VOPAGU-2260 file (C-alpha; in pm, 1 decimal, decimal comma):
REM VOPAGU-2260
SITE   aa  ch    i         X         Y         Z
SITE  UNK   A    0   -1820,8   -2694,0   -1197,0
SITE  UNK   A    1   -1960,2   -2908,5    -889,0
SITE  UNK   A    2   -2002,0   -2865,7    -497,6
SITE  UNK   A    3   -1682,0   -2994,4    -377,9
SITE  UNK   A    4   -1854,3   -3148,3     -93,7
SITE  UNK   A    5   -2150,5   -3176,0     111,3
SITE  UNK   A    6   -2170,0   -2895,8     385,5
SITE  UNK   A    7   -2126,0   -3141,0     732,3
SITE  UNK   A    8   -1983,0   -2850,3     958,8
SITE  UNK   A    9   -2099,0   -2514,8    1082,4
SITE  UNK   A   10   -2142,8   -2260,9     864,0
SITE  UNK   A   11   -1915,5   -2034,3    1016,3
SITE  UNK   A   12   -1612,8   -2181,0    1208,3
SITE  UNK   A   13   -1464,9   -1879,9    1455,2
SITE  UNK   A   14   -1127,3   -1964,7    1488,6
SITE  UNK   A   15   -1022,6   -1590,1    1698,8
SITE  UNK   A   16   -1249,3   -1294,7    1836,7
SITE  UNK   A   17   -1022,6    -975,9    1959,5
SITE  UNK   A   18   -1043,3    -875,7    2301,1
SITE  UNK   A   19   -1102,6    -524,6    2216,9
SITE  UNK   A   20   -1364,1    -540,4    1957,5
SITE  UNK   A   21   -1643,7    -744,1    1824,6
SITE  UNK   A   22   -1369,3    -842,4    1553,6
SITE  UNK   A   23   -1298,2   -1241,3    1490,9
SITE  UNK   A   24   -1169,8   -1441,1    1252,7
SITE  UNK   A   25   -1333,8   -1762,1    1108,3
SITE  UNK   A   26   -1384,4   -1970,9     771,8
SITE  UNK   A   27   -1689,2   -1977,3     615,8
SITE  UNK   A   28   -1747,3   -2326,6     484,8
SITE  UNK   A   29   -1964,9   -2320,9     150,2
SITE  UNK   A   30   -2028,1   -2571,5    -125,6
SITE  UNK   A   31   -1801,2   -2482,1    -362,4
SITE  UNK   A   32   -1496,5   -2371,0    -100,7
SITE  UNK   A   33   -1398,5   -2243,0     218,9
SITE  UNK   A   34   -1391,5   -1832,5     234,8
SITE  UNK   A   35   -1149,5   -1698,8     506,5
SITE  UNK   A   36   -1279,9   -1429,6     734,2
SITE  UNK   A   37   -1302,7   -1139,2     715,9
SITE  UNK   A   38   -1285,5   -1125,8     407,0
SITE  UNK   A   39   -1365,7    -861,9      79,7
SITE  UNK   A   40   -1589,8   -1016,0    -184,4
SITE  UNK   A   41   -1516,9    -821,4    -504,6
SITE  UNK   A   42   -1848,8    -754,6    -747,6
SITE  UNK   A   43   -1847,6    -990,0   -1055,1
SITE  UNK   A   44   -2175,1    -752,9   -1123,8
SITE  UNK   A   45   -2291,6    -924,3   -1467,0
SITE  UNK   A   46   -2069,5   -1266,4   -1416,5
SITE  UNK   A   47   -1720,7   -1118,4   -1474,0
SITE  UNK   A   48   -1508,7    -925,8   -1242,6
SITE  UNK   A   49   -1429,9    -643,2   -1516,1
SITE  UNK   A   50   -1128,5    -625,8   -1682,4
SITE  UNK   A   51    -981,6    -975,4   -1496,2
SITE  UNK   A   52   -1032,3   -1313,5   -1579,0
SITE  UNK   A   53   -1114,8   -1574,2   -1287,9
SITE  UNK   A   54    -751,9   -1725,8   -1223,9
SITE  UNK   A   55    -598,7   -1345,1   -1191,5
SITE  UNK   A   56    -887,2   -1236,9    -941,7
SITE  UNK   A   57    -823,3   -1619,4    -750,8
SITE  UNK   A   58    -403,3   -1560,3    -763,4
SITE  UNK   A   59    -500,6   -1188,8    -565,3
SITE  UNK   A   60    -618,1   -1412,0    -276,0
SITE  UNK   A   61    -992,9   -1401,2    -308,0
SITE  UNK   A   62   -1198,3   -1675,3    -194,4
SITE  UNK   A   63   -1539,2   -1568,5    -332,0
SITE  UNK   A   64   -1720,9   -1323,8    -584,3
SITE  UNK   A   65   -2034,0   -1163,7    -593,4
SITE  UNK   A   66   -2264,5   -1207,5    -874,5
SITE  UNK   A   67   -2564,6    -953,8    -963,3
SITE  UNK   A   68   -2885,8   -1122,7   -1001,8
SITE  UNK   A   69   -3111,3    -816,4   -1091,1
SITE  UNK   A   70   -2851,8    -764,8   -1383,7
SITE  UNK   A   71   -2814,3   -1141,2   -1419,8
SITE  UNK   A   72   -3188,7   -1154,2   -1439,9
SITE  UNK   A   73   -3254,0    -893,9   -1725,2
SITE  UNK   A   74   -2917,3   -1055,5   -1919,7
SITE  UNK   A   75   -2812,8   -1315,7   -2044,5
SITE  UNK   A   76   -3153,2   -1442,9   -1819,8
SITE  UNK   A   77   -3119,1   -1706,9   -1545,8
SITE  UNK   A   78   -3283,9   -1951,6   -1760,7
SITE  UNK   A   79   -2950,2   -1922,2   -2000,8
SITE  UNK   A   80   -2701,1   -1931,5   -1712,1
SITE  UNK   A   81   -2867,1   -2202,7   -1579,8
SITE  UNK   A   82   -2869,3   -2405,8   -1894,4
SITE  UNK   A   83   -2498,3   -2324,6   -1964,8
SITE  UNK   A   84   -2408,7   -2533,8   -1603,0
SITE  UNK   A   85   -2497,6   -2237,4   -1364,5
SITE  UNK   A   86   -2284,6   -1902,5   -1271,3
SITE  UNK   A   87   -1948,4   -2123,2   -1181,5
SITE  UNK   A   88   -1958,5   -2302,2   -1482,1
SITE  UNK   A   89   -2087,2   -2023,3   -1717,3
SITE  UNK   A   90   -1783,0   -1757,2   -1573,4
SITE  UNK   A   91   -1534,9   -2017,0   -1521,6
SITE  UNK   A   92   -1495,8   -1929,9   -1156,7
SITE  UNK   A   93   -1454,6   -2260,0    -904,5
SITE  UNK   A   94   -1498,0   -2116,8    -584,9
SITE  UNK   A   95   -1779,7   -1990,8    -373,5
SITE  UNK   A   96   -2020,8   -1691,6    -558,0
SITE  UNK   A   97   -2268,2   -1495,9    -320,0
SITE  UNK   A   98   -2582,1   -1334,4    -539,9
SITE  UNK   A   99   -2724,7   -1001,4    -437,4
SITE  UNK   A  100   -3114,5   -1016,6    -420,8
SITE  UNK   A  101   -3203,5    -757,1    -678,2
SITE  UNK   A  102   -3360,5    -499,8    -394,7
SITE  UNK   A  103   -3082,9    -254,4    -420,3
SITE  UNK   A  104   -3205,9    -182,1    -717,6
SITE  UNK   A  105   -3573,4    -140,9    -590,6
SITE  UNK   A  106   -3388,9     122,7    -392,0
SITE  UNK   A  107   -3154,1     276,6    -688,4
SITE  UNK   A  108   -3426,3     320,1    -951,9
SITE  UNK   A  109   -3674,1     446,9    -710,9
SITE  UNK   A  110   -3468,3     685,3    -511,2
SITE  UNK   A  111   -3146,9     724,4    -739,0
SITE  UNK   A  112   -2790,0     602,6    -656,3
SITE  UNK   A  113   -2638,3     623,3    -311,1
SITE  UNK   A  114   -2421,9     992,6    -405,0
SITE  UNK   A  115   -2776,7    1117,9    -535,4
SITE  UNK   A  116   -2944,6    1002,7    -210,2
SITE  UNK   A  117   -2655,4    1158,1      -3,9
SITE  UNK   A  118   -2621,3    1492,4    -168,6
SITE  UNK   A  119   -3036,7    1524,2    -155,5
SITE  UNK   A  120   -3085,5    1485,1    -545,6
SITE  UNK   A  121   -3385,8    1308,4    -720,2
SITE  UNK   A  122   -3390,6    1132,4   -1050,1
SITE  UNK   A  123   -3582,9    1339,2   -1304,8
SITE  UNK   A  124   -3894,3    1196,1   -1399,6
SITE  UNK   A  125   -3834,3    1243,9   -1720,8
SITE  UNK   A  126   -3474,0    1236,8   -1775,2
SITE  UNK   A  127   -3268,0     941,0   -1925,3
SITE  UNK   A  128   -3256,9     677,8   -1595,7
SITE  UNK   A  129   -3628,6     717,8   -1647,4
SITE  UNK   A  130   -3636,2     623,3   -1997,9
SITE  UNK   A  131   -3330,7     349,0   -1935,2
SITE  UNK   A  132   -3527,8     171,7   -1641,4
SITE  UNK   A  133   -3714,0     267,7   -1355,6
SITE  UNK   A  134   -3932,3     145,7   -1115,4
SITE  UNK   A  135   -4316,7     153,5   -1143,9
SITE  UNK   A  136   -4454,6      37,3    -834,0
SITE  UNK   A  137   -4319,1    -104,6    -509,8
SITE  UNK   A  138   -4636,2    -344,2    -372,3
SITE  UNK   A  139   -4700,9    -653,0    -139,1
SITE  UNK   A  140   -4668,9    -954,9    -419,3
SITE  UNK   A  141   -4342,1    -763,1    -545,3
SITE  UNK   A  142   -4188,2    -478,4    -781,7
SITE  UNK   A  143   -4300,0    -379,4   -1112,0
SITE  UNK   A  144   -4029,9    -222,2   -1309,0
SITE  UNK   A  145   -3911,2    -112,9   -1677,5
SITE  UNK   A  146   -3587,5    -274,4   -1780,2
SITE  UNK   A  147   -3328,6     -16,2   -1869,9
SITE  UNK   A  148   -3234,4    -293,1   -2136,2
SITE  UNK   A  149   -3545,1    -283,9   -2350,6
SITE  UNK   A  150   -3776,4     -73,2   -2179,6
SITE  UNK   A  151   -3975,5    -345,4   -2125,6
SITE  UNK   A  152   -4210,8    -405,8   -1788,8
SITE  UNK   A  153   -4076,3    -672,3   -1579,9
SITE  UNK   A  154   -4192,1    -843,1   -1195,8
SITE  UNK   A  155   -3941,7    -910,2    -924,4
SITE  UNK   A  156   -4118,1   -1093,5    -677,2
SITE  UNK   A  157   -3950,1   -1305,4    -378,7
SITE  UNK   A  158   -4034,6   -1592,5    -521,6
SITE  UNK   A  159   -3868,7   -1472,8    -826,1
SITE  UNK   A  160   -3592,3   -1370,3    -685,2
SITE  UNK   A  161   -3500,9   -1682,8    -524,9
SITE  UNK   A  162   -3599,6   -1882,8    -819,4
SITE  UNK   A  163   -3304,4   -1665,3   -1030,3
SITE  UNK   A  164   -3069,0   -1718,3    -762,7
SITE  UNK   A  165   -3128,7   -2076,2    -746,6
SITE  UNK   A  166   -3049,4   -2100,0   -1116,8
SITE  UNK   A  167   -2744,5   -1936,1   -1133,0
SITE  UNK   A  168   -2640,2   -2179,0    -841,7
SITE  UNK   A  169   -2478,8   -1903,7    -561,0
SITE  UNK   A  170   -2316,7   -2021,1    -237,6
SITE  UNK   A  171   -2529,4   -1802,6    -139,5
SITE  UNK   A  172   -2854,3   -1637,5    -190,6
SITE  UNK   A  173   -2968,3   -1330,3      -0,2
SITE  UNK   A  174   -3343,1   -1266,9      81,9
SITE  UNK   A  175   -3547,5   -1019,2    -177,8
SITE  UNK   A  176   -3574,0    -686,6       9,5
SITE  UNK   A  177   -3624,2    -327,5     -36,9
SITE  UNK   A  178   -3304,1     -81,2      35,6
SITE  UNK   A  179   -3495,8     217,1     216,6
SITE  UNK   A  180   -3268,4     535,3     183,6
SITE  UNK   A  181   -3219,9     750,4     498,3
SITE  UNK   A  182   -3424,8    1028,5     398,8
SITE  UNK   A  183   -3769,7     861,7     391,8
SITE  UNK   A  184   -3986,1     940,2     673,1
SITE  UNK   A  185   -4002,7     706,7     984,1
SITE  UNK   A  186   -4351,8     570,4     867,8
SITE  UNK   A  187   -4220,5     499,5     543,7
SITE  UNK   A  188   -3899,8     317,7     655,9
SITE  UNK   A  189   -4110,3     135,4     880,0
SITE  UNK   A  190   -4386,2      15,9     686,6
SITE  UNK   A  191   -4086,3     -89,3     431,1
SITE  UNK   A  192   -3888,6    -267,0     696,5
SITE  UNK   A  193   -4188,6    -457,0     770,5
SITE  UNK   A  194   -4260,9    -550,4     440,0
SITE  UNK   A  195   -3907,3    -694,1     387,6
SITE  UNK   A  196   -3957,4    -934,4     686,4
SITE  UNK   A  197   -4277,7   -1077,3     489,3
SITE  UNK   A  198   -4060,6   -1097,8     211,4
SITE  UNK   A  199   -3831,6   -1270,9     421,7
SITE  UNK   A  200   -4100,8   -1544,7     498,7
SITE  UNK   A  201   -4143,4   -1607,6     149,0
SITE  UNK   A  202   -3819,6   -1640,0      48,9
SITE  UNK   A  203   -3766,6   -1857,8     386,6
SITE  UNK   A  204   -4040,0   -2101,8     267,1
SITE  UNK   A  205   -3917,3   -2090,2    -133,3
SITE  UNK   A  206   -3551,0   -2191,9     -53,2
SITE  UNK   A  207   -3686,9   -2474,7     184,3
SITE  UNK   A  208   -3867,7   -2596,0     -91,0
SITE  UNK   A  209   -3666,9   -2537,9    -387,6
SITE  UNK   A  210   -3308,4   -2462,4    -297,0
SITE  UNK   A  211   -3001,0   -2637,6    -496,5
SITE  UNK   A  212   -2759,3   -2834,8    -294,4
SITE  UNK   A  213   -2545,6   -2643,4    -122,7
SITE  UNK   A  214   -2685,9   -2279,2    -150,8
SITE  UNK   A  215   -2745,6   -2141,0     193,7
SITE  UNK   A  216   -2976,5   -1789,1     227,9
SITE  UNK   A  217   -2857,9   -1492,6     446,8
SITE  UNK   A  218   -3142,6   -1252,2     579,0
SITE  UNK   A  219   -3111,4    -882,5     558,4
SITE  UNK   A  220   -3137,5    -619,7     826,5
SITE  UNK   A  221   -3324,5    -344,7     736,0
SITE  UNK   A  222   -3457,9     -29,3     966,3
SITE  UNK   A  223   -3271,9     273,8     825,3
SITE  UNK   A  224   -3111,6     495,9    1076,3
SITE  UNK   A  225   -3361,5     468,5    1329,1
SITE  UNK   A  226   -3234,6     285,7    1640,3
SITE  UNK   A  227   -3515,3     121,9    1732,5
SITE  UNK   A  228   -3598,1     -15,8    1396,8
SITE  UNK   A  229   -3289,1    -133,7    1320,5
SITE  UNK   A  230   -3224,7    -319,6    1623,9
SITE  UNK   A  231   -3570,6    -489,9    1638,6
SITE  UNK   A  232   -3501,0    -541,2    1215,5
SITE  UNK   A  233   -3179,7    -738,0    1302,0
SITE  UNK   A  234   -3355,7    -937,5    1575,5
SITE  UNK   A  235   -3634,1   -1049,1    1340,3
SITE  UNK   A  236   -3419,4   -1168,3    1031,3
SITE  UNK   A  237   -3158,2   -1342,5    1274,0
SITE  UNK   A  238   -3437,4   -1563,9    1430,5
SITE  UNK   A  239   -3551,7   -1651,7    1075,2
SITE  UNK   A  240   -3427,8   -1975,2     952,4
SITE  UNK   A  241   -3187,6   -1836,7     739,9
SITE  UNK   A  242   -2850,8   -1914,5     855,7
SITE  UNK   A  243   -2652,6   -1655,6     765,6
SITE  UNK   A  244   -2728,0   -1243,7     818,1
SITE  UNK   A  245   -2633,9    -909,7     588,3
SITE  UNK   A  246   -2692,5    -558,5     692,1
SITE  UNK   A  247   -2820,5    -375,7     423,5
SITE  UNK   A  248   -3030,4     -42,2     330,9
SITE  UNK   A  249   -2875,4     311,1     342,4
SITE  UNK   A  250   -2673,6     328,7     651,2
SITE  UNK   A  251   -2666,6     748,3     710,3
SITE  UNK   A  252   -2552,0    1055,4     538,2
SITE  UNK   A  253   -2184,2     980,0     649,8
SITE  UNK   A  254   -1925,8     784,5     806,4
SITE  UNK   A  255   -2007,2     845,4    1175,2
SITE  UNK   A  256   -2361,3     717,0    1121,9
SITE  UNK   A  257   -2329,1     453,0     935,8
SITE  UNK   A  258   -2023,9     274,4    1183,3
SITE  UNK   A  259   -2309,6     362,6    1460,1
SITE  UNK   A  260   -2587,3     187,2    1245,0
SITE  UNK   A  261   -2375,4     -99,3    1203,1
SITE  UNK   A  262   -2291,3    -128,5    1549,1
SITE  UNK   A  263   -2636,2    -156,0    1670,1
SITE  UNK   A  264   -2702,9    -433,8    1407,7
SITE  UNK   A  265   -2369,1    -600,9    1532,1
SITE  UNK   A  266   -2449,4    -548,5    1894,2
SITE  UNK   A  267   -2741,2    -714,6    1869,7
SITE  UNK   A  268   -2640,4   -1031,5    1660,6
SITE  UNK   A  269   -2348,2   -1049,7    1927,3
SITE  UNK   A  270   -2682,0   -1088,9    2142,6
SITE  UNK   A  271   -2937,7   -1308,1    1954,1
SITE  UNK   A  272   -2703,2   -1486,8    1705,9
SITE  UNK   A  273   -2313,4   -1464,8    1739,4
SITE  UNK   A  274   -2236,4   -1741,6    1531,5
SITE  UNK   A  275   -2446,3   -1681,9    1221,5
SITE  UNK   A  276   -2200,3   -1507,5     941,9
SITE  UNK   A  277   -2246,9   -1129,9     893,5
SITE  UNK   A  278   -2227,4    -945,2     559,5
SITE  UNK   A  279   -2209,2    -618,4     538,1
SITE  UNK   A  280   -2337,2    -469,5     170,3
SITE  UNK   A  281   -2189,7    -256,4     -50,1
SITE  UNK   A  282   -1913,2    -112,7     186,9
SITE  UNK   A  283   -1554,2     -98,8      77,3
SITE  UNK   A  284   -1368,7     231,9     143,8
SITE  UNK   A  285   -1027,8     128,3     338,9
SITE  UNK   A  286   -1144,5     276,1     686,6
SITE  UNK   A  287   -1477,5     156,8     653,3
SITE  UNK   A  288   -1343,9    -219,8     575,9
SITE  UNK   A  289   -1087,0    -173,7     926,7
SITE  UNK   A  290   -1393,2       6,6    1130,7
SITE  UNK   A  291   -1659,1    -290,3     978,4
SITE  UNK   A  292   -1397,1    -571,1    1093,6
SITE  UNK   A  293   -1380,8    -418,0    1426,9
SITE  UNK   A  294   -1774,5    -421,2    1466,2
SITE  UNK   A  295   -1786,6    -753,8    1399,0
SITE  UNK   A  296   -1856,3    -801,8    1016,2
SITE  UNK   A  297   -1693,3   -1096,5     837,9
SITE  UNK   A  298   -1744,4   -1049,8     498,7
SITE  UNK   A  299   -1777,0    -722,1     230,6
SITE  UNK   A  300   -1853,1    -662,3     -77,4
SITE  UNK   A  301   -1835,3    -323,4    -291,5
SITE  UNK   A  302   -1777,6    -179,7    -639,1
SITE  UNK   A  303   -1527,6      66,8    -487,2
SITE  UNK   A  304   -1164,9     -88,1    -614,9
SITE  UNK   A  305   -1265,7    -234,4    -903,8
SITE  UNK   A  306   -1468,4      66,2   -1041,5
SITE  UNK   A  307   -1195,8     325,3    -904,3
SITE  UNK   A  308    -949,0     112,6   -1123,2
SITE  UNK   A  309   -1144,5     197,4   -1418,7
SITE  UNK   A  310   -1156,7     536,0   -1381,5
SITE  UNK   A  311    -737,4     568,3   -1312,6
SITE  UNK   A  312    -760,6     602,0    -940,9
SITE  UNK   A  313    -534,0     374,9    -745,0
SITE  UNK   A  314    -575,5     288,0    -348,4
SITE  UNK   A  315    -244,7     390,6    -153,0
SITE  UNK   A  316    -195,8     481,6     229,3
SITE  UNK   A  317    -316,8     799,9     191,2
SITE  UNK   A  318    -578,9     873,5     447,6
SITE  UNK   A  319    -584,9    1271,1     399,1
SITE  UNK   A  320    -697,5    1175,9      39,9
SITE  UNK   A  321    -938,8     945,1     107,8
SITE  UNK   A  322    -643,1     618,1       0,5
SITE  UNK   A  323    -641,1     685,4    -355,1
SITE  UNK   A  324    -420,0     871,2    -614,0
SITE  UNK   A  325    -579,8     964,0    -948,1
SITE  UNK   A  326    -322,9     884,5   -1210,9
SITE  UNK   A  327    -533,9    1048,4   -1489,2
SITE  UNK   A  328    -386,0    1392,1   -1374,7
SITE  UNK   A  329     -82,6    1534,9   -1516,0
SITE  UNK   A  330     144,7    1567,8   -1244,6
SITE  UNK   A  331     208,0    1206,9   -1302,0
SITE  UNK   A  332     326,0    1235,3   -1672,1
SITE  UNK   A  333     694,3    1206,5   -1550,7
SITE  UNK   A  334     652,3     996,7   -1240,5
SITE  UNK   A  335     902,5     762,9   -1276,5
SITE  UNK   A  336     765,3     545,8    -957,0
SITE  UNK   A  337     528,2     264,7    -936,5
SITE  UNK   A  338     172,8     329,4    -814,2
SITE  UNK   A  339     351,8     193,2    -442,0
SITE  UNK   A  340     689,8     114,2    -391,3
SITE  UNK   A  341     713,8    -250,2    -258,9
SITE  UNK   A  342     371,0    -363,7    -389,9
SITE  UNK   A  343     393,6    -696,1    -465,1
SITE  UNK   A  344     115,2    -666,9    -786,6
SITE  UNK   A  345     120,8    -754,9   -1073,6
SITE  UNK   A  346     147,9    -347,1   -1200,7
SITE  UNK   A  347     352,6    -230,2    -906,3
SITE  UNK   A  348     613,3    -572,1    -924,9
SITE  UNK   A  349     637,6    -534,1   -1289,2
SITE  UNK   A  350     769,4    -169,2   -1274,8
SITE  UNK   A  351     486,7     -28,9   -1487,4
SITE  UNK   A  352     540,8     351,2   -1364,6
SITE  UNK   A  353     266,6     642,0   -1292,6
SITE  UNK   A  354     406,6     830,8   -1581,4
SITE  UNK   A  355     326,3     487,8   -1777,4
SITE  UNK   A  356      -5,0     452,0   -1661,0
SITE  UNK   A  357    -112,5     810,0   -1697,1
SITE  UNK   A  358     -13,2     774,5   -2032,6
SITE  UNK   A  359    -195,0     480,4   -2135,9
SITE  UNK   A  360    -492,0     660,5   -1962,3
SITE  UNK   A  361    -481,5     963,3   -2177,9
SITE  UNK   A  362    -496,5     766,9   -2462,0
SITE  UNK   A  363    -791,7     513,0   -2352,8
SITE  UNK   A  364    -582,6     258,8   -2348,4
SITE  UNK   A  365    -739,3     -84,2   -2187,6
SITE  UNK   A  366    -459,7    -196,9   -2040,0
SITE  UNK   A  367    -429,0      63,2   -1785,1
SITE  UNK   A  368    -761,4     -17,0   -1630,3
SITE  UNK   A  369    -648,8    -395,7   -1628,3
SITE  UNK   A  370    -381,6    -291,4   -1402,9
SITE  UNK   A  371    -514,8     -50,2   -1204,5
SITE  UNK   A  372    -777,4    -272,5   -1092,1
SITE  UNK   A  373    -504,2    -567,0   -1043,6
SITE  UNK   A  374    -351,5    -326,1    -783,4
SITE  UNK   A  375    -660,9    -214,6    -585,4
SITE  UNK   A  376    -770,7    -577,6    -583,0
SITE  UNK   A  377    -382,4    -692,0    -419,2
SITE  UNK   A  378    -433,2    -355,2    -196,7
SITE  UNK   A  379    -763,2    -458,8     -50,5
SITE  UNK   A  380    -630,3    -867,3     -20,3
SITE  UNK   A  381    -323,3    -788,6     129,3
SITE  UNK   A  382    -521,5    -547,7     382,1
SITE  UNK   A  383    -789,1    -796,1     492,0
SITE  UNK   A  384    -481,2   -1090,3     498,0
SITE  UNK   A  385    -334,2    -848,9     767,9
SITE  UNK   A  386    -643,1    -794,2     945,0
SITE  UNK   A  387    -677,4   -1127,0     996,3
SITE  UNK   A  388    -343,4   -1192,6    1107,9
SITE  UNK   A  389    -403,2    -886,1    1355,0
SITE  UNK   A  390    -696,0   -1050,2    1527,5
SITE  UNK   A  391    -508,5   -1408,7    1588,3
SITE  UNK   A  392    -218,7   -1189,6    1765,5
SITE  UNK   A  393    -420,0    -979,6    1957,5
SITE  UNK   A  394    -269,0    -700,3    1782,8
SITE  UNK   A  395    -557,1    -538,7    1604,4
SITE  UNK   A  396    -547,7    -232,1    1814,5
SITE  UNK   A  397    -235,7    -129,9    1722,5
SITE  UNK   A  398    -259,7    -242,7    1330,0
SITE  UNK   A  399    -568,4      -7,7    1302,8
SITE  UNK   A  400    -416,6     266,4    1439,3
SITE  UNK   A  401    -147,4     231,3    1169,9
SITE  UNK   A  402    -344,5     200,4     884,1
SITE  UNK   A  403    -549,5     467,6    1010,3
SITE  UNK   A  404    -230,8     674,5    1026,2
SITE  UNK   A  405    -107,8     602,9     628,9
SITE  UNK   A  406      75,6     257,6     690,2
SITE  UNK   A  407      73,0      36,4     364,9
SITE  UNK   A  408     -56,8    -322,1     403,1
SITE  UNK   A  409     246,1    -553,3     542,9
SITE  UNK   A  410     133,8    -882,7     553,4
SITE  UNK   A  411     203,8    -982,8     177,5
SITE  UNK   A  412    -113,1   -1205,0      39,6
SITE  UNK   A  413     -45,3   -1460,6    -222,8
SITE  UNK   A  414       8,2   -1323,2    -564,4
SITE  UNK   A  415      56,9   -1611,8    -774,0
SITE  UNK   A  416     149,6   -1599,0   -1157,8
SITE  UNK   A  417     -94,9   -1655,7   -1431,9
SITE  UNK   A  418     -17,0   -1975,8   -1592,1
C-alpha cells in the first residue's frame, strides 16, 4: 500500500470554529488519506488494534490509528517491517498512521506508569519492572535502557526514533522527547524540557534529510505543570519547522489541573501557530475528549477504550461511574438487556446481552473481549461525530452539557458490515 496522493494542500484545512470555545472542525490531509477532525485515534500499539482486524476498525468510522515506535523497534524490528513494505502493508491498514516517538517509554520505565505517578508509587528497583525492562540512563545523546524482551541493553536517540518511524512509513512521526512527570522538581522539569527542545532540533534536521515521501513531523510540548515552562515550550515547538504539534508529558494530578495545562498550551498555539494541527497524547476518557475539543485539540489517542474492553468494562452514558459498566460483576449474570439500547455497534445491534457477555468473560472467552472492544470504539466514534456536527452547527455548548449530564451519542457514525 502506497501513499494515495502527493500533499499539495494545507496539512490542516479548518472548516468551522466554535464561537464559545477554541473548538474547530477540519480535515487533516495526509499521504494515505484524510482524517476528519476532531478525531480519536485508536491504538495499534504493536501493529494491531488488539482483538480486531483493520476492516473492523475502519467500518466503525476511524480514519487513523497509532503505532508504537518503542515496541515496534524492539519487536519485530523496524528493519523487518520495512522489508515487509512498511507498517501500512504489514498490518493491512491503508489509511493514515501516526507513530509516537518512544519518549513516553522513557517516562514509564523511569517513573512507573501514570497510575504509579498519580498515587506517588515508585517502581521497585529490584522488582519485575526492573528485570523486565528498565531505563539505564537519560543522556544528552539519547536514552540507554534494558529491553523488556531479552534484557539486552539498547539505545534510543532522536535520530534513532526518526529512523525507526521512517522505516515504519507512518504518515505522522512524533519528535523524540522526554515525558517529564509532575512530581519531579521544577529544576529537573526545566532541564528536561530544554533537552527535549534540543532533541527536537536534531529530529527536524534528520527528518529534513531522510524522511520518506509524505511523512510529516509533529513537535511535542513539555514543561510539566508549570505555566511559564509549558507556555514557553509550546512557543518553542510551535516555532519549529515541524508542521504539526503535540501536547505531551504528565499533565497533572487530576482532571482540573490537566485541563488547565492543556489550556495553557492551546492558548499559546492560538496566538503563535493557529493553523498547525494539534494532537493530545494519551487522553481518551469521555469527559476529557469533550473538554479537549472545547480547548481546541484536533486529534487524541489513548488505550482507554480498547484496554477497558479487554477487562470487561463497557463505555455507557453514566458520568457518575466514569462512563463505564463492569460486565464481569455478578449483578449482570441474568441481565437480558444489551450493553446500551439503540447502540449500532456489532455487540448491541446483534442482540448480545449483558448476561451473555458476563458469561463469556467468566470463562475467559476471547469473543467477549472483541465484542466489548467493538462497542467501546463504536461509542467513541459516535461521540466524535456528534462533536464535529455540533461545532459545525453552533451547538457545541448544548451538546457538551448533555454529554456531561449522561446523554448517549446521538449521531450514528457509519458502522458498516464487515465483508
